[in-house]
C-alpha positions as CSV (number, residue, x, y, z in Angstrom):
1,M,5.7,295.3,209.0
2,L,6.1,291.6,207.8
3,K,3.1,289.5,207.3
4,N,3.6,285.7,207.6
5,Y,1.8,283.3,205.3
6,N,2.6,280.1,206.8
7,I,0.0,277.9,205.1
8,T,2.2,274.8,204.3
9,S,5.1,272.9,205.7
10,L,6.9,273.2,202.4
11,S,7.5,277.0,202.4
12,T,6.7,280.2,204.4
13,L,6.0,283.5,202.6
14,L,7.0,286.8,204.4
15,S,5.8,290.0,202.7
16,S,6.9,293.5,203.3
17,K,6.4,297.0,201.6
18,H,8.9,296.1,198.8
19,G,7.9,292.5,198.0
20,A,8.1,289.0,199.6
21,V,10.5,286.4,200.8
22,M,9.7,282.8,200.3
23,R,11.6,280.4,202.6
24,M,11.8,276.8,201.4
25,K,13.6,273.8,202.8
26,H,16.4,274.2,200.0
27,G,16.7,278.0,199.8
28,E,15.2,281.5,199.8
29,L,13.3,283.1,197.0
30,E,13.1,286.9,197.2
31,I,10.7,288.9,195.0
32,R,11.4,292.7,194.9
33,I,8.6,294.8,193.3
34,L,10.2,297.8,191.5
35,D,7.1,299.0,189.9
36,D,3.8,297.6,188.5
37,R,5.7,295.9,185.5
38,T,9.3,295.3,186.9
39,V,10.1,292.6,189.4
40,R,13.6,291.4,190.6
41,I,14.0,287.7,191.4
42,I,16.7,286.5,193.7
43,Y,17.2,282.9,194.7
44,R,19.9,281.7,197.2
45,Q,20.7,278.4,198.7
46,N,20.4,278.0,202.5
47,A,24.2,277.8,202.9
48,I,25.0,280.9,200.9
49,K,24.9,284.2,202.8
50,S,26.7,286.8,200.8
51,K,26.2,290.4,199.5
52,S,27.9,291.5,196.3
53,K,28.4,294.9,195.3
54,E,26.1,296.1,192.6
55,L,27.9,296.5,189.4
56,I,25.1,296.8,186.8
57,I,22.1,298.1,188.9
58,L,21.6,301.6,189.9
59,E,21.1,301.7,193.6
60,K,18.4,304.1,194.6
61,K,15.5,304.5,196.9
62,R,12.1,303.6,195.4
63,R,8.6,304.2,196.4
64,P,6.8,301.3,197.7
65,V,4.4,299.7,195.1
66,E,0.9,298.5,196.0
67,F,0.6,294.8,195.7
68,D,-1.7,292.0,197.0
69,V,-0.6,288.6,198.4
70,R,-2.9,285.6,198.4
71,T,-2.5,281.8,199.0
72,S,-4.4,279.3,197.2
73,G,-3.8,275.6,197.5
74,R,-0.2,274.8,196.4
75,T,0.6,278.3,195.1
76,Y,1.0,281.9,196.4
77,E,-0.2,284.6,194.2
78,I,1.4,288.2,194.1
79,S,-0.4,290.9,192.1
80,T,0.3,294.5,191.2
81,R,-1.9,296.6,189.0
82,A,-0.3,295.2,185.8
83,L,1.1,291.8,186.7
84,K,0.1,288.6,188.5
85,M,2.8,286.2,189.7
86,I,1.8,282.6,190.7
87,I,4.6,280.8,192.8
88,R,4.6,277.2,193.5
89,K,5.0,276.5,197.3
90,D,7.1,273.5,196.9
91,V,9.8,274.5,194.5
92,G,9.4,278.3,194.0
93,E,8.6,278.2,190.3
94,I,7.2,281.4,189.1
95,R,4.7,282.0,186.4
96,F,4.1,285.7,185.3
97,L,0.7,286.7,183.8
98,D,-0.9,289.8,182.5
99,K,-3.4,290.7,185.4
100,R,-6.0,292.2,183.0
101,T,-6.1,289.3,180.4
102,G,-4.9,286.5,182.6
103,I,-2.5,285.4,179.7
104,T,0.8,283.9,180.7
105,I,3.7,286.1,179.6
106,L,6.6,284.0,180.9
107,Q,7.1,280.9,183.0
108,E,10.1,279.5,184.6
109,H,11.0,276.1,183.4
110,P,10.1,273.2,185.9
111,H,13.2,272.7,188.0
112,G,15.0,275.1,185.8
113,R,16.7,277.1,188.6
114,R,20.2,275.7,189.6
115,I,23.1,276.7,191.6
116,T,26.0,274.2,191.2
117,E,29.7,273.9,191.8
118,S,31.9,275.5,189.1
119,L,35.7,275.3,188.5
120,V,37.2,278.7,187.1
121,E,40.9,278.7,186.4
122,G,41.6,276.0,189.0
123,I,39.4,277.7,191.8
124,R,36.2,276.1,193.0
125,T,33.3,278.4,193.0
126,L,29.5,278.4,192.3
127,G,27.7,279.0,189.0
128,A,24.0,279.8,188.4
129,E,21.5,278.8,185.9
130,Q,17.9,279.7,185.2
131,A,15.7,278.3,182.4
132,F,12.4,279.6,181.1
133,V,9.7,278.0,179.0
134,S,9.8,279.2,175.4
135,P,6.8,278.7,173.1
136,R,7.3,277.7,169.5
137,D,6.2,281.0,168.1
138,E,8.4,283.1,170.4
139,A,11.4,285.1,169.1
140,I,14.2,286.1,171.5
141,Y,16.3,289.2,170.6
142,G,19.0,291.1,172.3
143,L,22.4,290.1,174.0
144,G,24.3,293.2,172.6
145,Q,26.6,293.1,169.7
146,Q,27.4,289.5,168.5
147,Q,29.2,288.4,165.3
148,D,27.4,285.2,164.2
149,G,24.7,286.9,162.3
150,V,22.0,285.5,164.5
151,V,18.9,287.7,165.2
152,D,16.6,285.2,167.0
153,Y,18.2,283.4,169.7
154,R,15.4,281.0,170.7
155,G,17.2,277.7,170.8
156,R,20.6,279.1,169.8
157,F,23.8,279.1,171.8
158,A,25.4,282.4,172.7
159,H,28.7,283.1,174.5
160,L,28.7,286.3,176.3
161,S,32.1,287.7,177.1
162,Q,33.5,291.2,176.2
163,F,35.9,290.8,173.1
164,N,37.1,292.9,170.2
165,T,34.1,293.7,168.0
166,V,31.8,291.7,170.5
167,I,29.8,293.6,173.1
168,A,28.1,291.3,175.6
169,V,24.9,292.7,177.1
170,P,22.9,290.1,179.3
171,V,19.4,291.4,178.3
172,L,16.9,289.4,176.3
173,V,13.7,290.9,174.7
174,S,10.9,288.6,173.7
175,S,8.4,288.9,171.0
176,N,5.9,288.1,173.8
177,G,6.4,291.4,175.3
178,Y,8.7,291.0,178.2
179,G,12.4,291.4,178.8
180,I,14.9,289.8,181.1
181,L,17.9,291.4,182.6
182,W,20.4,288.8,183.9
183,N,22.2,290.6,186.8
184,N,25.7,288.8,186.5
185,C,29.0,290.1,185.2
186,S,30.9,286.8,184.8
187,L,31.2,284.8,181.7
188,T,27.6,283.9,180.7
189,E,26.1,281.5,178.1
190,I,22.6,281.4,176.6
191,N,21.3,277.8,175.9
192,R,24.8,276.4,176.8
193,H,23.8,272.7,176.7
194,K,25.6,271.1,173.8
195,I,27.2,267.9,172.7
196,E,30.8,267.7,171.5
197,I,31.7,266.0,168.1
198,P,35.1,264.5,168.4
199,L,37.4,266.0,165.7
200,Q,40.6,264.3,164.2
201,F,43.1,266.9,163.3
202,D,45.5,266.3,160.4
203,P,48.7,268.4,160.9
204,Y,49.6,268.0,157.1
205,T,46.4,269.5,155.7
206,R,45.7,271.5,158.8
207,T,42.2,270.4,158.9
208,S,39.9,268.6,161.5
209,R,37.4,266.1,160.3
210,A,34.6,264.0,161.7
211,S,31.7,261.8,160.8
212,F,28.4,262.9,162.3
213,K,25.2,260.8,162.5
214,T,21.7,262.4,163.0
215,A,19.1,260.5,164.7
216,A,16.3,262.5,163.0
217,A,15.8,265.1,160.4
218,G,15.6,268.8,161.6
219,R,17.5,271.9,162.1
220,Y,20.9,271.4,163.9
221,N,23.0,274.1,165.5
222,F,26.8,273.9,165.1
223,I,29.1,275.8,167.5
224,L,32.9,276.0,166.5
225,E,35.4,276.9,169.1
226,Q,38.7,277.9,167.7
227,L,41.8,276.9,169.7
228,L,44.4,279.0,168.0
229,S,44.2,282.4,166.3
230,R,44.0,282.0,162.5
231,P,43.4,284.1,159.5
232,E,40.2,282.2,158.7
233,I,37.5,280.1,160.3
234,Q,35.8,277.6,158.1
235,L,33.3,274.8,158.6
236,T,31.8,272.7,156.0
237,V,28.9,270.1,156.4
238,N,28.7,267.6,153.5
239,G,30.9,269.7,151.4
240,R,28.7,272.8,151.9
241,P,30.2,275.9,153.6
242,L,28.5,276.6,156.9
243,I,31.0,279.0,158.5
244,D,33.4,281.1,156.5
245,L,35.1,283.9,158.0
246,K,38.4,285.7,156.9
247,A,40.5,288.3,158.7
248,N,41.1,291.7,157.2
249,C,44.7,291.6,155.8
250,S,45.1,295.2,156.7
251,L,45.0,294.2,160.3
252,G,48.3,292.3,160.0
253,S,48.9,289.0,161.6
254,N,46.6,289.7,164.6
255,F,43.5,287.7,164.1
256,S,42.1,288.5,167.6
257,N,39.0,290.1,166.0
258,F,37.6,286.6,165.7
259,P,35.5,285.6,168.7
260,R,36.2,282.3,170.4
261,F,33.0,280.6,169.5
262,V,31.2,281.0,166.2
263,S,27.8,279.3,165.5
264,A,25.6,278.4,162.5
265,S,22.7,276.2,161.9
266,I,21.7,274.0,159.0
267,V,18.8,271.6,158.1
268,L,19.9,267.9,157.9
269,K,18.3,264.7,157.0
270,K,18.5,261.6,159.1
271,G,21.8,259.7,158.5
272,N,25.4,260.2,158.2
273,H,27.2,263.5,157.4
274,S,30.7,264.6,156.9
275,I,32.3,267.5,158.8
276,E,35.5,269.5,158.1
277,A,36.9,272.5,160.0
278,K,40.1,274.5,159.2
279,G,42.9,274.2,161.8
280,P,42.7,272.8,165.3
281,A,39.2,273.3,166.9
282,R,36.4,271.9,168.9
283,L,33.0,271.4,167.5
284,Y,29.7,271.0,169.2
285,F,26.1,270.6,168.1
286,Q,22.6,271.2,169.5
287,P,19.8,268.9,168.1
288,P,16.5,270.2,167.0
289,L,14.5,271.6,169.8
290,S,13.1,268.8,171.9
291,S,12.0,270.9,175.0
292,A,11.1,274.4,174.3
293,K,13.2,276.5,176.7
294,T,15.7,279.4,177.0
295,S,18.3,279.0,179.6
296,I,20.8,281.5,181.0
297,W,24.0,280.4,182.9
298,S,26.9,282.2,184.4
299,E,30.1,280.6,185.7
300,V,30.5,282.5,188.9
301,A,27.4,283.4,191.1
302,D,26.4,283.1,194.6
303,C,22.6,283.4,193.6
304,V,20.2,283.4,190.7
305,D,19.5,287.2,190.1
306,Y,17.3,288.5,187.2
307,F,14.8,291.3,186.4
308,F,11.5,290.6,184.7
309,M,10.4,293.7,182.7
310,Y,6.9,293.7,181.1
311,G,6.0,295.9,178.3
312,P,4.3,294.6,176.3
313,E,5.7,297.4,174.0
314,P,9.5,297.4,173.5
315,D,9.7,301.1,174.5
316,E,8.3,300.1,177.9
317,I,10.9,297.5,178.4
318,I,13.6,299.8,177.4
319,R,12.2,302.4,179.9
320,S,12.4,299.8,182.7
321,Y,16.0,298.8,181.7
322,R,17.0,302.3,181.9
323,E,15.3,302.8,185.3
324,I,17.1,299.8,186.6
325,T,20.7,300.6,185.1
326,G,20.5,304.3,184.8
327,H,19.9,306.6,181.7
328,A,22.1,306.0,178.7
329,P,24.3,308.9,177.9
330,M,24.5,310.5,174.3
331,F,27.9,310.4,173.0
332,G,29.5,313.4,171.4
333,K,29.5,314.2,167.8
334,W,33.2,313.3,167.6
335,V,32.5,309.6,168.4
């Protein structure tokens, strides 16, 4: 039986035995409670009414979980035995708290949920993005098997697509005791917002060069996008090697084991800097963190769809992940 919490003209909250649906002027926010520590969040715009087949999620019947719904001023509160979710009535922004301690575990970034037009191979479609507040002392791990040597992805760019030697897994695990499973199988990027540095390519030396001016001192992220397969990927900043990858000659002339994007970071002073890259390439940079957030974007999506998994221990997060996606098989000894 649905309960209607129509307290404000900004939104209406309908609760059922498996969660709640919040209807706003601009869209619909669905909160599905899987267990006391695991919640699925789905946001759709009003004009989008589609149902995609589940490709990541194990579809099965689940027992209803006991939870409580309250309204307070400008927010709704939904609580399980372990979690409390505070939801803004005007925009549907969610804050996840530990119910016992009252400490905030994770908060969606203000106005960080977007569904926008996207162009993929000449076809108009929609893309989805969700941003989260990321405190300065947080570390973000996960994303599968990447090749850029990064362990902590807080404030770092990552391009998630299946590739030779690269395994993309859209799962983040935080040092703050939570995990995020991003339920989307299209090309996905973490912290995608970056600024291009125009490079001048010299066909005689086969190098690309640029002059780069920093407005302030700090740690800058550089993302190098290779445009052609080459036996080496190199980027130097002020004559200092920042990226230096060489192909294994035993692989012959096929250099497809290099990912399309390679990133690295360096601390720079304020002022002018010289940049040089091998071969034709595009180069981007991300300035030092001005707003602490972690964003996830997929180029094809009809909704924002993610799972919040609370530990706080990593083993508990992995347990939730396996409950959602199915048990991981053990490979045979011959593998």
